[in-house]
C-alpha positions in Angstrom: 2.2 16.3 -28.1 -0.1 13.5 -26.8 0.8 9.9 -27.2 -1.3 6.8 -26.1 0.6 3.9 -24.6 -0.4 0.5 -23.2 1.1 -0.8 -19.9 0.8 -4.4 -19.2 -0.1 -5.1 -15.5 0.9 -8.3 -13.8 1.1 -9.7 -10.3 -0.6 -12.1 -8.0 -4.1 -12.2 -6.6 -4.6 -12.6 -2.9 -8.0 -12.8 -1.1 -7.8 -11.9 2.6 -10.5 -13.4 4.8 -10.9 -11.5 8.0 -12.7 -12.9 11.0 -15.1 -10.4 12.5 -17.0 -12.5 15.0 -17.4 -11.5 18.6 -14.4 -13.7 19.8 -12.2 -11.3 17.9 -13.0 -8.7 20.4 -10.9 -10.6 23.1 -8.0 -8.7 24.4 -5.3 -11.3 24.6 -3.6 -9.3 21.9 -3.6 -5.6 22.1 -5.8 -3.6 21.6 -7.9 -6.6 20.7 -7.8 -9.4 18.2 -9.7 -7.6 15.5 -7.6 -4.4 15.5 -4.4 -6.4 15.8 -5.5 -8.4 12.7 -6.2 -5.1 10.8 -2.7 -3.9 11.7 -1.2 -7.1 10.3 -3.3 -6.7 7.1 -2.1 -3.2 6.6 1.6 -4.4 7.0 0.9 -7.3 4.5 -0.7 -5.1 1.9 2.2 -2.6 2.1 4.7 -5.3 1.3 2.7 -6.6 -1.8 3.3 -3.6 -3.9 2.1 -4.8 -7.3 -0.3 -7.5 -6.4 -4.1 -7.4 -6.3 -5.8 -7.9 -2.9 -9.4 -8.4 -2.0 -11.2 -8.5 1.4 -13.9 -10.8 2.6 -15.3 -10.3 6.1 -16.9 -13.2 7.9 -18.6 -14.2 11.1 -21.7 -16.5 10.9 -21.9 -15.3 7.3 -19.4 -13.8 4.8 -19.5 -10.8 2.5 -17.1 -9.3 0.0 -16.0 -6.0 1.6 -13.5 -5.2 -1.3 -13.1 -6.9 -4.6 -9.7 -7.7 -5.9 -7.9 -4.5 -6.8 -4.5 -3.1 -7.3 -5.7 0.2 -5.6 -4.3 -0.5 -2.1 -5.5 2.9 -0.9 -9.1 1.9 -1.6 -8.5 -1.5 0.0 -7.2 0.1 3.2 -10.2 2.4 3.3 -12.6 -0.6 3.2 -10.4 -2.3 5.9 -10.6 0.8 8.1 -14.5 0.6 8.1 -14.4 -2.8 9.7 -15.1 -2.3 13.4 -17.3 -3.5 16.3 -20.4 -2.3 14.4 -19.6 -4.7 11.6 -19.9 -7.7 13.8 -23.4 -9.0 13.2 -23.0 -12.5 14.7 -21.5 -14.2 17.7 -20.7 -17.3 15.8 -18.0 -18.1 13.3 -18.2 -20.0 10.0 -15.0 -20.6 8.2 -17.0 -22.6 5.7 -18.9 -19.4 4.7 -15.6 -17.5 4.1 -14.2 -20.2 1.9 -17.4 -20.5 -0.1 -17.3 -16.7 -0.7 -13.6 -17.0 -1.8 -14.5 -19.8 -4.2 -17.2 -17.6 -5.7 -14.8 -14.8 -6.3 -12.3 -17.0 -8.1 -15.1 -18.6 -10.1 -15.4 -15.2 -11.9 -11.8 -15.5 -13.0 -11.4 -19.1 -13.9 -8.2 -18.6 -15.9 -6.2 -17.7 -12.8 -3.4 -20.3 -12.3 -2.8 -19.4 -8.7 -5.8 -18.8 -6.4 -4.3 -17.6 -3.2 -6.3 -17.1 0.0 -5.2 -15.9 3.5 -7.5 -16.3 6.4 -6.9 -14.3 9.5 -8.8 -15.7 12.5 -8.7 -17.1 16.0 -9.7 -20.5 14.7 -13.1 -20.7 16.4 -15.5 -22.3 14.1 -19.1 -23.5 14.0 -19.4 -24.6 10.4 -21.7 -27.5 9.6 -20.3 -28.4 6.1 -16.6 -27.4 6.3 -15.4 -30.9 5.1 -17.2 -30.6 1.8 -16.2 -27.0 1.3 -12.5 -28.0 1.9 -12.8 -30.7 -0.8 -14.4 -28.3 -3.3 -11.8 -25.7 -2.6 -9.0 -28.2 -3.1 -10.5 -29.4 -6.4 -10.5 -25.7 -7.5 -6.8 -25.3 -6.7 -7.4 -22.9 -3.8 -4.2 -22.4 -1.8 -5.0 -21.4 1.8 -2.6 -19.7 4.3 -3.7 -19.0 7.8 -2.6 -16.3 10.3 -3.7 -17.3 13.8 -4.7 -14.3 16.0 -5.0 -14.9 19.7 -3.2 -16.9 22.4 -3.6 -20.6 23.5 -4.4 -19.3 27.0 -7.3 -17.2 25.6 -9.2 -14.3 27.1 -12.9 -13.4 27.9 -15.1 -11.9 25.3 -16.2 -8.4 26.2 -19.8 -7.1 25.7 -20.5 -3.5 24.8 -23.5 -1.4 25.0 -24.9 0.7 22.1 -22.5 3.6 22.9 -19.5 1.3 22.6 -18.9 1.1 26.4 -17.9 -2.3 27.8 -20.5 -3.5 30.2 -19.2 -7.0 31.0 -18.1 -10.3 29.5 -20.0 -13.0 27.7 -21.2 -15.9 29.9 -22.5 -19.3 29.2 -25.8 -20.9 30.3 -24.4 -21.4 33.8 -23.4 -17.8 34.2 -19.7 -18.6 33.8 -17.5 -16.2 31.9 -16.6 -17.7 28.4 -12.9 -17.8 27.6 -12.1 -17.9 23.8 -8.8 -19.6 22.9 -6.7 -19.6 19.7 -7.6 -23.0 17.9 -4.3 -23.7 16.1 -5.2 -27.4 15.6 -8.2 -26.4 13.4 -6.1 -23.9 11.4 -3.3 -26.4 10.8 -5.9 -29.0 9.6 -7.6 -26.6 7.2 -4.3 -25.3 5.7 -2.8 -28.8 5.3 -5.9 -29.8 3.4 -5.5 -26.9 1.0 -1.7 -27.1 0.5 -1.0 -24.0 2.6 0.8 -23.0 5.8 -0.3 -22.0 9.3 1.5 -19.1 11.0 0.8 -17.7 14.4 0.6 -13.9 14.6 3.1 -12.2 16.8 3.9 -8.6 17.8 7.0 -8.8 15.5 7.1 -8.6 11.8 8.3 -12.2 11.1 4.9 -13.6 10.6 3.9 -11.1 7.9 7.3 -11.4 6.3 6.9 -15.2 6.1 3.5 -14.8 4.5 4.8 -12.2 2.0 7.7 -14.6 1.1 5.2 -17.4 0.4 2.9 -15.2 -1.7 5.9 -13.9 -3.8 7.1 -17.5 -4.4 4.1 -17.9 -6.8 4.7 -16.6 -10.4 3.0 -13.3 -11.5 0.1 -13.5 -13.9 -1.2 -10.8 -16.3 -4.1 -8.7 -15.0 -5.1 -6.3 -17.9 -3.6 -3.8 -20.1 -3.9 -0.3 -18.8 -3.9 2.6 -21.4 -2.5 5.9 -20.4 -1.4 9.1 -22.1 2.0 10.5 -22.4 2.3 14.3 -23.0 5.4 15.9 -24.5 6.3 19.3 -23.1 6.2 22.1 -25.6 7.3 25.0 -23.3 11.0 25.1 -24.6 9.8 26.6 -27.9 8.0 29.4 -26.1 10.9 29.9 -23.7 13.3 30.1 -26.6 11.1 32.8 -28.3 10.9 34.7 -25.0 14.7 34.6 -24.5 15.2 35.8 -28.1 12.8 38.7 -27.6 14.6 39.7 -24.3 18.0 39.5 -26.2 16.6 41.7 -29.0 15.3 44.2 -26.4 18.8 44.3 -24.8 20.6 44.8 -28.2 18.3 47.5 -29.4 
């Protein structure tokens, strides 16, 4: 009773770029910017039921944490593993994150819509961001930014090897460094890449707006998935069993 059947899968591709630099440990959003951003990503993925999502983590450099996948459970597992120990650099390079996203989409050049969401506080020490923006625009990258933090900012905590906070980051003069949400930078980048900037809030309106934008793009075909259909055969055996019970009763 086995029958093979093909299922055409279609949806949208969305690469999520998550800032994991030390400024994301600031606590102007609770419990801190990084954990707050991860909560927003979980909410976003849960509302993109049939779309493929991928995760790029960046600070001074960028790496592909999870390739584009429709397996959202696997994606969330990769996301969960991003914590303080993943932060290898105190600097932030949005340029590196965009370059890595370009590399991912270069592997699937036939995609019509190349959607990217960056979740960051906007601090950036890139040296070649202008050229990367131009290259991304020429490759039809659409960038949407979710700004995490507050304009007032907060100090950057420092932790020891056991994860215990031992103070705050200071400058060369011994003054505590305050990291602030750089909305101007994020608006500038998203405008250059035909996107939208959204400030993250404790409510769901920010993620809902982002989901609405993503769903406004048409779905594209991923790949055909083959699965097996099995036809139940138990009614025949059940019928024989009832017949034998009936014969036993009659006799």
